[in-house]
C-alpha positions in Angstrom: 89.9 116.9 184.9 89.9 120.1 183.4 89.2 120.2 179.6 91.5 122.1 177.2 90.5 124.1 175.0 92.4 125.6 172.1 91.7 128.9 171.4 90.4 129.9 167.3 93.8 130.9 166.2 95.3 127.9 167.6 92.7 125.9 166.4 93.1 127.4 162.5 96.4 126.8 162.7 95.7 122.9 163.4 93.3 122.9 160.8 95.8 125.1 158.1 98.8 122.3 159.2 96.3 119.5 158.5 95.0 120.4 155.1 98.5 121.2 153.9 100.3 118.2 154.8 97.5 116.2 153.2 97.6 117.9 150.2 101.5 117.2 150.4 100.8 113.9 150.6 98.3 113.7 146.9 100.9 115.7 145.4 103.7 113.1 146.4 101.4 110.3 145.0 100.7 112.5 141.8 104.4 113.2 141.1 105.4 109.1 142.0 102.6 108.2 139.2 103.8 110.4 136.9 106.9 110.1 137.1 106.1 106.7 136.7 103.5 107.2 133.2 107.1 109.2 132.3 109.4 106.4 133.0 106.9 103.6 131.5 106.8 105.9 127.9 110.6 106.1 128.0 111.4 102.7 128.5 108.9 101.4 125.9 110.3 99.4 123.0 107.4 99.7 120.8 107.0 102.3 117.9 103.6 102.6 115.8 102.7 104.9 112.8 99.4 105.5 111.1 98.4 106.6 107.9 94.8 106.9 106.4 94.2 108.4 103.2 92.2 109.1 100.7 92.5 110.3 96.3 89.9 111.6 94.3 90.4 112.5 90.7 87.4 114.0 88.3 86.3 115.4 84.8 83.6 117.2 83.9 82.6 118.1 80.4 79.6 120.3 79.5 79.2 120.7 75.7 82.7 119.8 75.1 83.1 120.0 71.6 86.3 117.7 71.4 83.8 115.2 73.0 85.0 113.5 76.3 82.9 111.4 79.3 82.8 112.6 82.1 84.5 110.4 85.5 84.9 110.4 88.8 87.2 108.0 90.9 88.1 107.4 94.7 90.8 105.7 96.2 90.5 105.0 100.2 93.6 104.0 101.8 95.6 103.1 104.8 98.9 101.8 106.2 99.9 100.9 110.1 102.9 100.2 111.1 104.1 98.6 115.1 107.6 98.0 115.6 109.5 96.7 118.2 113.2 97.4 118.5 115.3 96.5 121.8 119.0 96.0 121.4 120.2 93.1 118.7 115.8 92.6 118.5 113.6 94.2 115.7 110.7 92.9 114.6 108.4 95.1 111.8 104.6 94.4 111.1 102.6 96.7 108.5 99.2 96.0 107.5 98.5 97.6 103.8 95.3 97.9 102.9 94.1 100.1 99.2 90.4 99.8 97.5 89.5 102.3 94.5 87.1 102.5 92.3 85.4 104.5 89.3 82.6 105.7 87.6 81.9 107.5 83.8 79.2 108.2 82.2 77.5 105.4 80.4 79.6 103.3 82.3 78.4 101.1 85.8 80.5 101.4 88.7 84.1 99.9 88.3 86.9 98.8 91.1 90.5 100.6 90.0 92.2 98.8 93.4 91.7 96.4 95.6 94.7 95.3 98.0 94.8 94.2 101.7 98.4 92.8 102.6 100.3 91.7 105.6 104.0 91.9 105.9 106.1 90.7 109.2 109.6 90.6 109.5 111.9 89.6 112.7 115.4 90.1 113.0 118.4 89.3 115.6 121.8 90.6 114.8 125.0 89.8 116.7 125.5 93.1 117.6 124.7 97.0 117.5 127.1 97.5 114.9 126.0 95.3 112.1 123.3 96.5 109.8 122.7 92.2 108.8 119.9 90.7 110.8 119.1 87.0 110.7 115.4 86.9 109.4 112.5 85.5 109.4 109.7 87.3 107.0 105.7 86.4 106.4 104.0 88.0 103.8 100.0 87.9 103.1 98.1 88.9 99.9 94.6 88.8 98.9 91.7 91.6 98.1 88.3 92.6 99.2 85.9 92.2 96.7 85.4 90.0 93.3 87.6 91.2 89.9 86.0 91.0 86.5 87.8 91.2 83.1 85.4 94.2 81.7 83.0 95.0 80.2 82.2 91.4 81.1 80.8 91.1 84.5 78.9 87.7 84.7 82.0 86.1 86.0 84.3 87.1 88.1 88.0 86.4 87.4 89.2 87.1 90.9 87.6 87.0 94.5 89.0 87.2 97.6 91.1 84.4 98.9 91.3 83.6 95.3 93.6 84.2 94.9 95.7 84.9 98.3 99.2 84.6 98.8 101.6 83.3 101.9 105.6 83.5 102.2 107.1 82.1 104.5 111.0 82.0 104.7 114.3 82.3 106.5 117.0 84.3 105.2 119.5 87.3 106.1 118.8 91.2 106.2 119.7 94.3 105.6 119.0 96.8 107.1 121.1 100.8 106.7 118.9 103.1 108.6 120.8 106.4 107.6 120.4 105.6 103.8 116.9 104.6 103.8 118.2 101.2 102.1 116.9 97.5 103.2 117.8 93.9 101.1 116.1 90.8 102.4 117.6 87.6 100.3 115.9 84.0 100.9 117.3 81.1 100.2 114.0 79.0 101.6 110.8 80.9 101.3 107.8 78.8 101.2 105.1 80.0 98.7 101.7 79.1 99.2 99.1 80.1 96.7 95.3 79.8 98.1 92.4 79.7 95.4 89.0 78.6 97.6 87.3 79.4 94.9 85.9 75.9 93.3 84.7 77.6 90.0 87.9 78.8 89.7 90.3 76.5 90.9 88.0 73.8 88.6 89.7 76.3 85.7 93.3 75.9 86.8 93.7 79.7 87.9 96.5 81.3 89.4 98.5 77.7 88.8 96.3 75.3 91.0 95.8 72.0 89.2 93.0 72.5 87.1 89.7 69.9 87.5 89.7 66.3 85.5 86.9 65.9 83.2 85.3 62.8 81.4 87.0 63.0 78.1 83.1 61.6 76.6 80.8 62.5 79.1 82.2 66.2 80.1 81.7 65.0 83.9 83.9 66.4 86.2 85.7 63.6 87.9 88.0 65.1 90.5 87.7 68.2 91.7 90.5 71.4 91.1 93.1 72.1 94.0 92.1 74.9 95.8 96.0 75.6 97.0 99.5 75.3 95.8 102.7 75.0 97.8 105.9 76.0 96.3 109.9 76.2 97.5 111.9 78.4 96.2 114.2 81.3 96.8 112.7 85.2 97.3 115.0 88.8 97.3 113.4 92.3 98.4 114.3 95.9 98.5 112.8 98.8 99.7 114.4 102.4 99.0 113.2 105.5 100.4 115.0 109.2 99.4 114.2 112.5 99.3 114.9 113.7 96.3 113.9 117.7 96.3 112.4 119.1 98.8 109.4 117.9 99.6 109.2 115.3 96.7 109.9 111.6 98.3 110.5 108.4 96.0 110.1 104.8 96.9 110.7 101.7 95.4 110.1 98.2 96.0 110.9 95.1 94.8 110.3 91.4 95.2 111.5 88.4 92.8 110.8 84.6 93.8 111.8 81.5 91.9 110.8 78.5 92.4 113.3 75.6 92.9 111.3 72.8 91.4 108.8 73.7 88.6 110.3 76.2 85.8 113.8 76.9 88.4 114.9 81.0 86.7 111.4 81.7 85.7 111.5 84.6 88.7 108.0 85.9 89.5 108.5 90.1 89.6 106.0 92.3 92.3 107.6 96.0 91.4 106.2 99.4 93.0 107.7 103.0 92.9 106.1 106.1 94.4 106.5 109.5 94.1 104.7 111.8 96.7 104.7 115.4 96.7 103.9 117.1 99.6 102.1 120.0 99.5 101.3 120.2 103.2 100.5 117.9 106.8 97.7 116.8 105.0 96.9 117.3 101.6 100.1 115.5 99.2 99.6 114.1 95.2 101.7 111.0 94.5 102.3 108.9 90.9 102.5 105.1 91.3 103.4 102.5 89.1 103.4 98.7 89.4 104.4 95.9 87.3 103.7 92.3 88.4 104.7 89.3 86.1 103.7 85.9 87.3 104.3 82.9 84.9 101.5 81.0 87.0 98.9 83.6 86.0 97.4 83.4 82.5 95.5 86.6 81.3 92.3 86.3 79.6 91.4 88.2 76.4 87.4 88.2 74.7 87.5 86.7 71.4 84.0 86.5 69.7 82.4 87.6 72.4 84.5 84.7 74.7 86.5 85.0 77.7 89.5 82.9 76.3 93.0 82.0 78.2 95.9 83.1 76.9 99.4 82.7 78.4 101.2 84.4 80.9 102.0 88.5 80.4 103.1 91.2 81.9 100.7 93.3 84.4 101.2 96.9 84.4 99.4 99.7 86.7 99.9 103.6 86.7 97.7 105.5 89.1 98.0 109.5 89.7 96.0 111.1 92.9 95.9 113.9 95.0 94.4 114.0 98.0 94.0 114.4 102.1 96.3 112.0 103.8 96.1 111.9 108.2 99.2 110.2 110.3 98.3 110.0 113.9 
């Protein structure tokens, strides 16, 4: 049988056609994968935002005739947000962390800020035209390290999970994206206060029932409670606005009152912040934080001893300039 021979030109055309067909097939597969990836990216209902920053404040004196102490302070902070929106469903999760310290000449390192906060709100609305959601809200707050009533550093007045607060409730939320306004009203909110350090629990710190001691011998008969549960009414609001170009204003207010114990006695947690945007990575900010909680008793040093007094308004103001990075 005669053997069929291909000319060099025919063989070259055959190889070129084969390679071209294989390349087209690969391109088609890659295109389909790319189209699939694009579709997946478009249809996702999750939105994430991470913001980390570091503020630094410093003042130094050398032979300054008016006097003064050199000092330096730093604040590390982060906000991590995950939001899910699909039709009438909305689920917002937010983690906020802050930790700050300061060092002054002749004074030990001191903590200036310490917060670990997680918020989660799940909402459902009847249709896409209304701004009102049926909502459930969970909130958790504690701190990273022990706190002291300076200059006394022998005994901590607070520790991680001493206290820790949880709020769990159901209610209605108003969310207006146009005006950056959020309101939440919950007639049924369960508040739980944790004091997991037994020494602080025995003192009755942060509103838990303190330990019972024998009146004669002073022997402890019953440990202090490590938790306290309340049922009450919670109102929260959040508002953001650009006052001027590169100057943003943010206001957060939480109000809570317990139905059973001292109804009408309102716990207040109010934060106000101004952000001055220099550029994408540099910002200055002014922050104020006011707290009033009837269950938190203030401590004062009298004649060298710490004495527990009644509840007082707590106020903190901070001014910072630093770096910020979003991803």
